[in-house]
C-alpha positions, 0 to 999 in steps of 0.5 A, spaced: 241 581 502 241 575 507 235 570 505 233 565 510 234 557 509 229 552 508 233 548 512 232 547 520 237 551 524 236 545 529 243 542 528 241 536 532 236 534 527 237 527 524 239 526 517 243 521 513 249 523 516 247 521 523 251 514 523 257 518 521 256 523 527 255 517 532 261 513 530 265 520 531 262 521 538 264 514 540 271 515 537 272 521 540 270 519 547 275 513 547 280 518 545 278 523 550 278 518 556 285 515 554 288 523 554 285 524 560 288 517 563 295 520 560 294 527 563 293 524 570 299 520 569 303 526 568 300 530 573 302 524 578 309 525 577 314 531 580 318 534 574 322 537 580 325 530 582 328 529 576 336 528 577 338 529 569 334 534 565 336 535 557 339 542 555 334 543 549 331 549 551 324 549 551 318 553 554 317 551 561 310 548 562 309 550 570 303 554 570 304 557 563 301 554 557 306 553 551 303 558 547 305 564 552 312 562 551 311 564 543 312 571 541 305 574 539 303 574 532 299 581 529 292 579 528 292 573 531 288 571 538 290 565 541 286 565 547 280 561 544 279 555 549 271 555 551 269 554 558 267 547 560 260 548 560 256 554 558 259 561 555 262 567 558 257 572 560 254 576 554 258 572 549 253 567 545 254 560 543 253 558 536 255 552 532 260 550 537 264 557 538 263 562 542 263 568 538 266 575 540 260 580 541 260 586 535 261 591 540 265 592 546 272 594 548 278 590 544 284 589 548 289 595 547 292 596 541 287 591 537 282 593 532 276 588 533 272 588 526 266 584 523 266 581 516 261 587 514 265 592 517 271 589 513 268 589 507 265 596 508 272 599 509 275 595 503 270 598 499 272 605 501 280 604 501 279 601 493 275 608 492 279 609 485 276 602 482 269 605 484 271 612 481 273 609 475 267 605 474 263 611 476 267 615 470 265 610 465 258 610 466 258 618 466 262 618 460 257 613 457 251 618 459 254 624 456 256 621 450 248 619 449 246 626 451 251 629 446 248 625 440 241 627 442 243 634 442 243 633 434 236 633 434 236 641 435 238 646 430 245 648 429 246 655 430 253 658 428 256 665 427 261 668 423 265 675 422 270 677 417 274 684 416 278 685 410 282 690 407 284 690 400 291 694 397 287 696 391 280 698 389 276 692 387 270 696 384 273 697 377 274 692 371 279 695 366 280 692 359 287 696 357 286 694 350 279 696 349 280 702 353 274 700 357 273 701 364 267 698 368 265 700 375 263 694 379 260 696 386 260 689 389 266 688 394 269 694 397 276 696 399 275 695 406 269 691 408 266 688 414 261 682 414 257 679 420 253 672 418 248 668 423 245 662 421 241 656 423 241 649 420 235 644 422 237 637 419 231 634 416 233 627 413 239 626 418 234 626 424 232 618 422 240 617 422 241 621 429 235 616 432 239 610 430 246 613 433 242 615 440 240 607 440 247 605 439 249 610 445 244 608 449 246 601 448 253 603 451 250 606 457 247 600 459 253 596 458 257 601 462 251 601 468 251 593 468 259 593 469 259 598 474 258 594 480 263 589 478 269 592 482 265 592 488 263 585 488 270 583 487 273 587 492 267 584 497 269 577 495 276 578 496 275 581 503 271 575 505 276 570 502 282 573 506 277 574 512 275 566 513 282 564 511 285 568 517 280 565 521 282 558 519 289 560 520 288 562 527 285 555 529 291 552 525 295 556 530 291 554 536 292 546 534 299 547 532 301 550 539 296 545 543 300 539 539 307 542 541 304 542 548 303 535 548 309 533 545 313 538 551 309 534 556 311 527 553 319 530 554 318 532 561 315 526 563 321 522 560 326 527 563 322 526 570 323 518 569 330 519 570 332 518 562 339 522 561 337 524 554 331 524 550 331 520 543 332 522 536 325 520 535 323 525 541 327 531 538 325 530 531 318 530 534 319 536 538 322 540 532 317 538 528 311 541 533 315 547 533 316 548 526 308 547 525 307 553 530 312 557 526 309 556 519 302 557 522 304 563 526 307 566 519 301 564 515 296 568 520 301 574 520 301 574 512 293 574 512 293 579 517 297 584 513 293 582 507 287 584 510 290 590 513 292 593 506 285 591 503 282 595 509 287 601 508 289 600 515 296 601 518 301 595 516 302 593 523 295 593 526 293 587 530 286 585 528 281 581 533 276 578 527 269 576 529 266 569 526 260 571 522 254 568 523 252 562 518 250 564 511 242 562 510 239 563 503 233 559 500 235 560 492 231 555 487 234 553 481 228 556 477 229 563 480 236 563 479 236 561 472 230 567 470 234 572 474 241 570 470 238 570 463 235 577 465 240 581 469 247 577 468 252 582 465 255 578 460 248 577 457 246 584 458 252 586 454 251 581 448 244 584 448 246 591 447 251 589 442 245 586 438 242 592 439 248 596 436 249 592 430 241 592 428 242 600 429 248 600 425 244 596 419 239 601 419 244 607 419 248 604 413 241 603 409 240 611 410 246 612 406 241 611 400 237 617 402 239 624 400 241 629 406 236 635 407 236 641 411 233 647 412 237 653 413 236 660 415 240 666 417 242 674 418 247 678 414 250 685 415 256 688 411 259 694 410 259 696 402 259 702 398 252 704 395 249 701 389 252 694 391 248 688 388 246 686 395 244 690 401 247 692 407 243 687 411 238 682 410 235 675 412 235 669 408 231 662 409 232 656 404 233 648 403 239 645 402 240 637 400 246 633 397 245 626 394 251 621 392 249 619 385 254 613 384 260 611 389 262 604 386 258 600 390 260 602 397 254 603 400 251 596 397 257 592 400 257 596 407 250 594 408 252 587 407 257 587 411 253 590 417 248 585 416 253 580 417 255 583 423 248 583 426 247 576 425 253 575 428 251 579 434 244 575 434 248 568 435 252 571 440 246 573 444 243 565 444 250 563 445 251 567 451 245 565 454 246 558 453 253 559 457 250 563 463 244 557 463 249 552 464 254 556 469 248 557 473 246 550 473 253 548 475 254 553 480 247 552 483 249 544 484 255 546 487 252 551 492 247 545 494 253 541 496 257 546 499 251 548 504 250 541 506 257 540 507 257 547 511 251 544 515 255 538 517 261 541 519 257 545 524 253 539 527 260 536 528 263 542 532 256 542 536 257 535 537 264 535 540 262 541 544 257 537 548 262 531 549 268 536 551 264 540 556 265 534 561 273 535 560 278 540 562 278 545 557 285 546 557 287 539 555 291 539 549 288 534 546 281 537 547 284 544 545 287 541 538 281 537 536 276 543 537 281 547 533 282 543 528 274 542 527 273 549 527 278 550 522 274 545 517 268 548 519 270 555 517 273 552 510 266 549 509 263 556 510 268 559 506 266 554 500 259 555 501 260 563 501 264 563 495 259 558 491 253 563 493 258 569 491 259 566 484 251 564 483 250 572 485 255 574 480 251 570 475 245 573 477 247 580 476 247 582 483 251 587 485 
């Protein structure tokens, strides 16, 4: 959920960095004036009048910028030069960039996507992780309900059908010559028994077991949102790195165009061959373009994989709106102590330890239960027990002596409970320290991001009076936009880490 920053949205608001801004503007104006003069000298010369041209194969500058001579890179949109003044119809300007609209038709074979859409697609593509977290919660819930079910009577039944090979109703004493008929067990016998057992003293133990099961359930719920947040952060990082890579590619191509212009100028002046220094410079410029294009292609493939798109899908990514938040240190610290997953787990482990301590003390109690049932059996007449009857009673068991096992068990669990209490204190202290560090990091990255956007906006105002297709202008703008996106990424990552400490999903 986005929050508003208390800092004004006016990028030209004076701040303590204004002297840096004014110095950068003066230096930029001098550099741009020199570039325009150099461009005018190149334009005044006629490359076709050259009598000697080196054989080094390079793309021609005649009517086509250098970037058009390179093979297109999947997912990279290199047409990023802003107009000299104003923006295209329906395309808003923000922070020195003309953001592509969220709706509209993308070029053929290209998927236009925003950061929010990319995160939603990635969450759906990584559904096994979400399903795993949901199953862990479900297992904990069912375990807790299973323990609670022990509060109720346990009803069971049994049936037996026996056949003896000899008559069992006679007792003979051969030496005494006495035969006593006993009608207790018939030669063929069938019996059915239905019984119910209601625990009495074990109910207190069951209550502690329910506490332990509920603590495990709370831990599972606290950790359930972690895979979603982690996936969202990974997508955001890849998304901004791709934005930076696109700007670096634009800058590298603009630099290569400038180097090629120098080579064409040298060739038109009648020089028979280019120098080793010029050749090295051109090869270095081409190498920078290849490396930037390869990096952009790799990041595009990685983003496609996270979103579940085909490997060769070309993307047109829309720069997100600047992040705005107004968190305070007290608000973050209070929420982190209450909802941080590590703190929740430590507190629930302490609950489990104390419940285990109470449970171990109950080993000194007798185990008593109320039992009742109905029995039906087929026996001969005059049996001691009737053919069918019901019964009701109480059963109790107690261990008189176990060699001190119960005493040592209680001492062991008591030590574990104290360890769990100390773990809660240590975890809260660690989280509080992490909150302070992350909050100050958030403040620092917020200021750097705002400063980077101010610089991009300032260069846009300065460059509005010059040619938009000037390689120096284009390279400078692309580099500053890349730095702006890097600062924005650091800002968003610091915000994500702080939200993680606060327990936000």
